[in-house]
C-alpha positions in Angstrom: 39.9 64.9 -17.4 37.0 62.5 -17.3 37.5 60.1 -14.4 35.5 57.0 -13.7 35.1 55.7 -10.1 33.8 52.2 -9.6 32.2 53.1 -6.2 29.6 55.8 -5.3 30.4 58.1 -2.4 27.8 57.6 0.4 26.8 60.2 3.0 26.5 57.8 5.9 28.7 55.7 8.2 30.4 53.4 5.7 34.0 52.9 6.5 37.2 54.7 5.8 37.3 54.1 2.0 34.1 55.9 1.6 35.4 59.0 3.4 38.4 59.0 1.0 36.0 58.6 -2.0 33.9 61.5 -0.8 36.8 63.9 -0.5 38.7 62.7 -3.6 35.7 63.2 -5.9 34.9 66.6 -4.3 38.4 67.9 -4.9 38.5 66.7 -8.5 35.2 68.4 -9.2 36.3 71.6 -7.5 39.3 71.6 -9.8 37.4 71.2 -13.0 37.5 67.4 -13.7 34.5 65.4 -14.8 33.5 62.5 -12.5 31.4 59.6 -13.9 30.2 56.4 -12.2 29.2 54.5 -15.4 31.6 53.4 -18.1 31.2 55.5 -21.3 33.4 56.7 -24.1 36.1 59.3 -23.4 37.2 58.2 -19.9 40.8 59.3 -19.2 41.3 57.5 -15.9 39.6 54.5 -14.4 40.0 54.8 -10.6 39.5 51.4 -9.1 38.5 51.6 -5.5 37.9 47.9 -5.4 38.1 45.3 -8.2 34.9 43.6 -7.2 31.8 44.6 -9.1 30.2 46.5 -6.1 27.8 49.4 -6.7 28.0 49.4 -10.5 28.1 45.8 -11.5 31.3 46.3 -13.6 33.4 43.3 -13.2 37.2 43.4 -13.5 36.7 41.7 -16.9 34.7 44.6 -18.0 37.4 47.0 -17.0 40.0 44.9 -18.9 37.7 44.9 -22.0 37.4 48.7 -21.8 41.2 49.1 -21.5 41.6 46.8 -24.5 39.2 48.9 -26.7 40.6 52.2 -25.4 44.2 51.6 -24.6 44.9 55.3 -24.0 42.7 55.1 -20.9 44.8 54.8 -17.7 43.9 52.7 -14.7 44.7 53.8 -11.2 44.2 51.1 -8.5 44.1 52.0 -4.8 44.8 48.8 -3.0 43.1 48.8 0.5 42.2 45.2 1.1 43.6 41.7 1.6 42.5 38.3 2.6 44.3 38.5 6.0 42.1 41.3 7.2 38.9 39.3 7.4 40.1 35.7 7.1 38.8 35.3 3.5 40.5 33.4 0.7 39.3 35.0 -2.5 40.4 38.7 -2.6 44.2 38.5 -2.9 44.2 36.8 -6.3 41.6 39.3 -7.6 43.7 42.2 -6.3 46.9 40.9 -7.9 45.1 40.5 -11.3 43.9 44.1 -11.0 47.3 45.4 -10.0 48.9 43.7 -13.0 46.5 45.5 -15.5 46.9 48.9 -13.8 49.1 51.8 -14.9 49.5 53.1 -11.4 49.1 51.1 -8.1 48.8 52.8 -4.7 49.1 50.8 -1.5 47.7 52.5 1.7 50.6 51.3 3.9 54.1 49.8 3.7 52.7 46.7 5.4 50.2 46.1 2.6 52.8 46.7 -0.1 55.1 44.2 1.5 52.2 41.7 1.9 51.6 41.7 -1.9 55.2 41.8 -2.8 55.5 38.6 -0.8 52.7 37.2 -3.0 54.6 38.0 -6.2 53.7 41.5 -7.2 56.8 43.4 -8.5 55.3 46.2 -10.5 55.6 50.0 -10.0 53.8 51.3 -6.9 53.3 54.1 -4.5 52.4 54.3 -0.8 49.8 56.9 0.3 48.5 56.7 3.8 44.9 57.4 4.7 43.8 60.7 6.3 40.7 62.0 8.0 38.6 65.1 7.8 40.2 67.5 10.3 37.1 69.7 10.2 35.4 67.0 12.3 38.4 65.2 13.9 40.6 67.7 15.7 42.0 67.9 19.3 40.9 70.1 22.2 42.8 71.0 25.3 42.3 68.1 27.7 43.2 67.0 31.2 43.3 63.2 31.7 40.2 62.2 33.7 40.7 60.7 37.1 39.0 57.6 35.7 40.3 57.5 32.1 37.8 57.0 29.4 38.9 54.6 26.7 37.2 54.4 23.3 37.3 52.6 20.0 35.0 52.6 16.9 34.5 50.4 13.9 32.0 50.2 11.1 32.5 46.5 10.6 31.4 44.0 13.3 33.9 41.3 12.0 35.7 39.5 14.8 39.0 40.5 13.3 38.4 44.1 14.2 39.6 43.2 17.7 36.7 41.8 19.5 38.8 39.3 21.4 40.3 42.3 23.3 37.0 44.3 23.5 35.2 41.3 25.0 38.1 40.8 27.4 37.9 44.4 28.5 34.2 44.0 29.2 34.8 40.9 31.2 37.5 42.6 33.1 35.2 45.5 34.0 32.5 43.0 35.1 35.0 41.2 37.4 36.5 44.4 38.7 33.7 46.8 39.5 36.2 49.3 40.9 38.4 49.2 37.8 40.2 52.5 37.2 39.0 53.0 33.6 35.8 53.0 31.5 35.4 51.7 27.9 33.1 52.9 25.1 32.5 51.1 21.7 31.1 53.2 18.9 29.7 51.2 15.9 28.3 47.8 15.2 29.3 45.5 18.0 30.1 41.8 17.4 26.8 39.8 17.5 28.3 36.8 19.3 28.7 38.6 22.6 26.5 41.0 24.6 28.7 43.5 26.6 27.5 44.4 30.1 30.0 47.1 31.2 31.0 48.6 27.8 29.1 51.6 26.7 27.9 50.8 23.2 26.9 53.7 20.8 25.4 53.1 17.4 27.5 54.0 14.3 28.3 57.7 13.9 30.2 59.6 11.3 31.4 63.1 10.5 30.8 65.8 13.1 28.8 63.5 15.5 31.6 61.0 15.6 34.3 63.6 16.1 32.3 65.2 18.9 31.8 61.8 20.6 35.5 60.8 20.3 36.7 64.0 21.9 34.8 63.1 25.1 37.3 60.4 25.7 41.0 60.2 26.7 42.7 57.2 25.2 42.1 55.4 21.9 42.2 51.6 21.6 42.4 49.4 18.6 42.9 45.6 18.6 42.1 45.3 14.9 44.3 42.7 13.1 46.1 42.9 9.8 44.5 46.1 8.7 45.8 47.4 5.3 45.8 50.8 7.0 42.4 51.6 8.6 40.8 54.9 9.4 39.5 54.5 13.0 42.9 54.9 14.7 43.6 58.0 12.5 40.4 59.7 13.6 41.2 58.8 17.2 44.6 60.3 17.1 43.4 63.4 15.2 41.0 64.0 18.1 44.1 64.2 20.3 44.2 60.8 21.9 47.3 58.5 22.5 46.7 55.1 21.0 47.0 51.5 22.4 47.3 49.2 19.4 47.7 45.5 18.7 51.2 44.5 17.6 49.6 42.5 14.7 47.6 45.5 13.5 49.2 45.5 10.1 49.3 49.0 8.6 47.8 50.4 11.7 51.2 50.1 13.5 52.9 52.4 11.1 51.1 55.6 12.3 50.3 54.5 15.8 53.9 53.9 16.8 54.5 57.7 16.8 52.1 58.3 19.6 51.1 55.0 21.3 52.2 51.7 22.7 51.6 48.2 21.2 50.4 45.1 23.0 49.7 41.5 22.2 48.1 39.9 25.3 45.5 41.4 27.6 48.0 41.7 30.4 50.3 43.7 28.1 47.3 45.8 27.2 46.9 46.7 30.9 50.6 47.4 31.3 50.6 49.7 28.2 47.5 51.5 29.5 49.3 52.2 32.7 52.3 53.5 30.8 50.2 55.9 28.7 48.3 57.1 31.8 51.6 57.8 33.6 53.1 59.8 30.7 49.8 61.0 29.2 50.9 64.6 28.2 54.1 63.3 26.6 52.2 60.9 24.3 49.8 63.7 23.3 52.8 65.8 22.2 54.0 63.0 20.0 50.8 63.1 17.7 51.7 64.6 14.3 48.4 66.1 13.3 49.7 67.2 9.8 50.2 63.5 8.8 46.6 62.6 9.7 44.8 65.0 7.4 42.8 63.7 4.5 43.9 66.8 2.5 47.5 65.4 2.5 46.3 62.0 1.3 44.0 63.4 -1.4 46.7 65.9 -2.5 49.1 63.1 -3.2 46.5 61.2 -5.2 45.6 64.3 -7.1 49.2 64.9 -8.2 49.4 61.3 -9.3 46.2 61.5 -11.4 47.5 64.7 -13.0 50.7 63.0 -13.9 48.7 60.3 -15.7 47.2 62.7 -18.2 
């Protein structure tokens, strides 16, 4: 089949969607399919990563016009965004329009599916969770450090990624120089606050990121209303229990297997103490098979094949 993707895969730190795109296109090519990034005649499947013009400049109206002229072409829409995630007010309507013109719709979490069903979408849909590259993100035998090393990582520096908690952690470490844990942030830190006691590392990806994550003990995410996310999957795949915000959206669906939720900073400290006390038990709860990108891509591949 000839399959058009409306985003280019990038070999650099660029968020979870890009990791999926890299692996998805590689698998399709390996199995004999033809991938194109410009709209031309003969496309069998239009794979919409995002209905916004993005890399190519093809608007949703252009996709609709192509479908009108070539009605045999199928549209697969992977929905991985919403207004709640970044406090915007323009993406939900666009996504709903894209869903309603698509032949197959895939949500990346049950939370995101419910979100759009509450907004009126009632069409056929699937749920396929994200996964990470287990060649880079994998566990090693570990013993909890006497002073546990907490870590999080984000590509985006948007406040909604959880910087209310991350700045509170930093202030707590400033006020409590003998605190019994350390905190590392990997990625682009929020520009409105300069951390003093947080170790900040520039964005990493692939092997370098996996190697860095494995030097820590417990993963933290305070991101809000994420459609699914990738960071917490990579953290768990590296063998770390997870502390996650109760308003994490799709994040909570995977983290509840091997972590504890919190809402306030005091609850965060209580949850941290619980994980430390039962550390080995939480590690055993991590289901590594559910975190692999191969599982995710395999389900998409089967869906694409069924659209032929």
